[in-house]
C-alpha positions in Angstrom: 6.1 8.5 96.2 8.3 5.5 97.8 7.0 2.0 99.1 8.5 -0.3 101.2 9.4 -3.8 100.1 6.4 -5.1 102.4 4.0 -3.3 99.9 5.5 -5.4 96.9 4.2 -8.5 95.5 6.3 -10.8 93.3 4.2 -13.2 91.4 4.8 -15.7 88.4 4.0 -13.8 85.2 1.0 -15.1 83.0 0.6 -15.0 79.2 -1.8 -12.0 79.8 1.1 -10.0 81.2 3.0 -10.2 78.0 2.2 -6.5 76.6 2.9 -5.3 80.3 6.6 -7.0 80.1 6.9 -5.1 76.9 5.9 -1.8 78.3 8.0 -2.1 81.2 11.1 -3.3 79.0 10.8 -0.3 76.6 10.3 2.3 79.5 13.7 1.9 81.3 16.4 4.6 80.9 19.5 2.9 80.8 19.8 0.3 78.0 16.6 1.5 76.6 15.3 -0.3 73.5 12.1 0.2 71.4 9.7 -2.5 70.6 11.3 -2.3 67.0 14.5 -2.6 68.3 13.8 -5.5 70.5 12.0 -7.0 67.7 15.1 -6.9 65.5 16.7 -9.1 68.3 13.9 -11.6 67.8 12.1 -10.9 70.8 8.4 -10.4 70.0 5.3 -11.1 72.1 5.1 -14.5 70.2 8.6 -15.5 71.0 7.9 -14.4 74.6 4.7 -16.5 74.7 6.9 -19.7 73.1 9.7 -19.0 75.9 7.1 -19.0 78.7 5.4 -21.9 77.3 8.5 -24.1 77.3 11.8 -23.6 79.4 11.5 -19.9 80.7 9.8 -18.5 83.7 8.9 -14.9 84.3 8.0 -12.7 87.7 6.2 -9.6 88.1 6.8 -7.2 90.9 3.7 -5.4 92.0 2.6 -2.8 94.4 -1.2 -2.3 94.8 -1.5 -4.7 91.8 0.2 -2.1 89.5 3.1 -4.0 87.7 6.4 -2.1 88.3 9.2 -4.5 87.1 9.9 -8.0 85.8 12.4 -10.7 85.6 12.9 -13.5 83.2 15.0 -16.7 83.5 15.6 -19.6 80.9 16.4 -23.1 82.6 17.5 -24.7 79.5 20.3 -21.8 78.9 20.6 -21.6 82.6 20.5 -17.8 82.3 18.8 -14.9 83.9 17.4 -13.4 80.7 16.4 -10.0 81.8 15.3 -7.7 84.7 13.8 -4.5 84.0 12.1 -2.0 86.5 10.1 1.3 86.0 12.2 4.2 86.4 10.1 5.8 89.0 10.5 2.3 91.3 14.4 2.0 90.8 16.7 1.9 93.9 13.7 0.6 96.1 14.7 -3.2 96.1 12.6 -4.4 93.1 15.5 -5.5 91.0 16.9 -7.5 94.0 13.5 -9.4 94.6 13.0 -9.9 91.1 16.9 -11.4 90.9 16.0 -13.6 94.0 13.1 -15.0 92.4 14.8 -15.9 89.2 18.1 -17.3 90.9 16.0 -19.5 93.4 13.9 -20.8 90.2 17.2 -21.9 88.6 18.7 -23.1 91.6 15.5 -25.2 92.4 16.2 -26.8 88.8 19.5 -28.3 90.1 22.0 -26.0 88.4 25.3 -25.1 89.8 26.0 -22.4 87.9 23.9 -19.6 86.1 24.9 -16.8 83.9 23.9 -13.5 82.3 25.2 -10.7 80.4 25.0 -7.0 80.4 26.7 -3.8 78.9 30.4 -4.0 79.2 30.7 -0.7 80.8 31.4 -0.6 84.5 29.9 2.7 84.9 26.2 1.3 84.0 24.0 0.7 87.0 23.1 -2.8 86.0 27.0 -3.7 86.0 27.2 -2.4 89.7 24.0 -4.0 90.5 25.2 -7.6 89.3 28.6 -7.1 91.3 26.6 -5.9 94.6 24.6 -9.3 94.3 27.7 -11.3 94.2 27.8 -12.1 90.5 31.2 -12.5 88.9 32.2 -10.9 85.7 34.2 -13.6 83.6 35.0 -11.9 80.3 33.5 -10.1 77.2 31.3 -12.2 74.8 33.0 -12.5 71.3 30.4 -13.9 69.4 26.5 -14.5 68.7 24.1 -12.1 70.0 25.9 -11.0 73.1 29.1 -9.8 71.3 30.7 -7.1 73.3 28.8 -7.6 76.4 30.2 -8.6 79.7 29.4 -12.2 80.9 28.5 -12.7 84.6 28.4 -16.3 86.4 27.1 -17.2 89.9 27.7 -20.5 91.5 25.3 -21.9 93.7 26.3 -21.5 97.4 26.0 -24.5 99.5 25.1 -22.7 102.4 21.9 -21.2 101.2 18.6 -23.0 101.0 16.4 -22.5 98.1 
């Protein structure tokens, strides 16, 4: 069953949404990772709580109060940390709405440029999604946790009001 964007609500995630965020994250097909795999990267319920209590904000997309996706952004790092949508709700505008919430929040913090990373494979849907939303690929990361991933940047548009 498809839903219209009018049925969707985007709200700021609360600490009691943490388990839901992990359930959504581990449900995706492309770029799937288990809870154990993301824990190896240092992403645990405890680390996400700490992020949300400091310099990050997350948003939950819902239809009929059912969480269907989320995004999370980090103000200190000026980055979109992640956007994930349940497979049954892909290609229905959920990711775009979640990206808009995250971008608007970062722009509201006065940033002139923000960034994100994704797999360095142009056949990945995420890669095309970011291109479609005017993100610019600037190169493959060569060190740190993002080694081998494509870095995308986006500059604040002076014509938009956030």
